[in-house]
Every structure is written in structure tokens, then in C-alpha cells.
PLY file of the C-alpha trace (Angstrom):
ply
format ascii 1.0
element vertex 128
property float x
property float y
property float z
element edge 127
property int vertex1
property int vertex2
end_header
-0.03 -0.09 0.04
2.90 2.25 0.91
4.39 1.69 -2.52
1.31 0.98 -4.72
0.37 3.04 -7.88
-3.29 2.32 -7.00
-2.52 4.63 -3.87
-0.51 7.25 -5.17
-2.63 9.90 -3.86
-2.87 8.42 -0.44
0.85 10.42 0.96
-0.86 13.16 -0.22
-4.10 13.28 1.25
-2.48 12.64 4.46
0.42 15.40 3.87
-2.55 18.12 2.97
-4.47 16.80 6.28
-0.65 17.84 8.31
-0.62 20.64 6.55
-4.25 21.69 7.21
-3.61 20.68 11.09
-0.56 23.04 11.35
-2.35 25.75 9.57
-4.91 25.54 12.17
-2.92 24.93 15.41
-4.73 21.40 15.71
-3.61 18.37 17.47
-2.91 15.63 14.75
-5.16 13.00 15.57
-4.23 10.57 12.77
-1.25 8.24 12.23
0.11 5.29 10.09
0.92 2.24 11.99
2.39 -0.83 9.95
1.56 -4.11 10.60
-0.46 -3.40 13.48
-0.33 -5.03 16.88
-4.24 -4.60 17.40
-4.62 -7.14 14.78
-3.59 -10.31 16.73
-6.14 -9.60 18.96
-8.25 -10.36 15.46
-7.18 -13.03 14.08
-10.42 -13.47 11.49
-9.75 -9.59 10.12
-6.04 -10.37 10.01
-6.61 -13.26 7.78
-8.49 -11.31 5.52
-5.84 -8.64 5.37
-2.91 -9.14 3.06
0.07 -8.43 5.00
2.80 -6.83 5.23
0.20 -4.14 5.89
-0.68 -0.74 7.28
-3.34 0.96 9.68
-4.32 4.00 9.60
-5.51 5.36 12.95
-7.21 8.33 13.70
-10.11 9.40 16.11
-12.06 11.35 13.42
-14.60 9.09 12.25
-15.56 11.48 9.48
-12.28 11.39 8.17
-11.83 8.00 8.52
-14.49 7.38 5.89
-13.16 9.95 3.49
-10.28 8.01 3.55
-11.44 4.18 3.42
-13.98 5.94 -0.28
-10.31 7.14 -1.30
-8.18 3.95 -0.78
-8.43 0.46 -2.54
-8.11 -2.78 -0.47
-9.22 -1.32 2.77
-10.99 -3.09 5.80
-12.80 -0.39 8.41
-13.14 -0.93 12.03
-13.01 0.33 15.06
-10.13 -0.69 17.91
-10.55 0.12 21.18
-7.74 0.66 24.33
-5.58 3.35 24.87
-3.48 5.11 22.38
-0.33 3.22 23.09
-1.81 -0.22 22.16
-3.89 1.04 18.91
-0.28 2.37 18.07
1.43 -0.45 18.33
3.51 -1.97 15.58
4.79 -5.29 15.26
7.48 -4.63 13.11
8.06 -1.11 11.29
8.77 -1.37 7.40
11.73 0.07 6.25
12.69 2.67 3.71
14.04 0.39 0.96
11.44 -2.36 1.89
10.04 -1.98 -2.35
11.71 -2.08 -4.74
12.26 0.79 -6.43
10.84 1.46 -9.57
12.41 1.63 -12.92
13.18 5.10 -14.21
12.66 3.96 -17.74
8.57 2.81 -17.09
7.84 6.12 -14.85
5.56 7.64 -17.00
3.78 10.25 -14.86
4.49 13.84 -15.06
6.18 14.13 -11.65
8.45 12.22 -9.54
8.00 9.18 -7.85
7.44 9.67 -3.92
11.08 9.51 -2.03
10.91 5.80 -0.33
10.14 6.20 3.27
7.53 8.97 2.91
5.52 7.22 5.38
7.57 7.12 8.67
6.33 11.01 9.28
3.06 9.93 9.58
4.67 7.05 12.38
3.24 7.49 15.99
6.06 10.18 17.74
6.99 11.70 14.27
4.31 14.31 14.66
7.07 17.48 13.79
8.50 15.50 11.26
0 1
1 2
2 3
3 4
4 5
5 6
6 7
7 8
8 9
9 10
10 11
11 12
12 13
13 14
14 15
15 16
16 17
17 18
18 19
19 20
20 21
21 22
22 23
23 24
24 25
25 26
26 27
27 28
28 29
29 30
30 31
31 32
32 33
33 34
34 35
35 36
36 37
37 38
38 39
39 40
40 41
41 42
42 43
43 44
44 45
45 46
46 47
47 48
48 49
49 50
50 51
51 52
52 53
53 54
54 55
55 56
56 57
57 58
58 59
59 60
60 61
61 62
62 63
63 64
64 65
65 66
66 67
67 68
68 69
69 70
70 71
71 72
72 73
73 74
74 75
75 76
76 77
77 78
78 79
79 80
80 81
81 82
82 83
83 84
84 85
85 86
86 87
87 88
88 89
89 90
90 91
91 92
92 93
93 94
94 95
95 96
96 97
97 98
98 99
99 100
100 101
101 102
102 103
103 104
104 105
105 106
106 107
107 108
108 109
109 110
110 111
111 112
112 113
113 114
114 115
115 116
116 117
117 118
118 119
119 120
120 121
121 122
122 123
123 124
124 125
125 126
126 127
């Protein structure tokens, strides 16, 4: 999902949301959680979700609906627990986890997002 051309607008949605929050002095309430630990307590859901996976965790239900409609291959659910429990990752996703695209096959009029763009949206990196 993080390096998928079908969800290429995903980084832009997150960056725009963060920009809006900073301009309005609103505290960030959304994060990317790679390989979320809370899936371990949901074996039926975990079977349905392709691995490795990424969760977008937010406290804003309206924005949650918006994100679900904008992305492909999404499971929408609710998680209860402390912030630490909900934002815990079993394994982070490294910058070099995905093969770099072949520049000769890249036809878009803009550059591909840099590897690791998602790390700015990990819990604790709100100021990145």
C-alpha cells in the first residue's frame, strides 16, 4: 500500500491533512501504523488483510470514512484500547522495503515519492 501506484494519492492526502492541522493549530489525530499489533487480537480480520499491512488510525470518524473511500483494498473497523495499544506496531517498514521503480517505465509527469515518505506519519513523528 505504501508504494502502490493504485494508492499513489495516499501520501498526498496525509500531507494535506497534516498541513491543514498545522495551519489551524490543531493537534494531529491520525497516524500510520505498519503491521499493527492490534490485529493479533482479531484473527478473523487478520486473515482477510494482505500482509504486510498498514493501518491508518484516527480519532476522527468523518475523516476515517473519507480515507476509506479514497483508498483501495481497505478494511474499516474500530479498535478500543489506550493510545499506546492502538498505535503499537509489530514491525516497522523500512525505507528500502520496496523495489525502486524503473525510471524508464515511470510515465507520470512528476517524480515518484521518495522511499520512506511514510515514516513522518508514524506515531511520535508528528513534528517531522
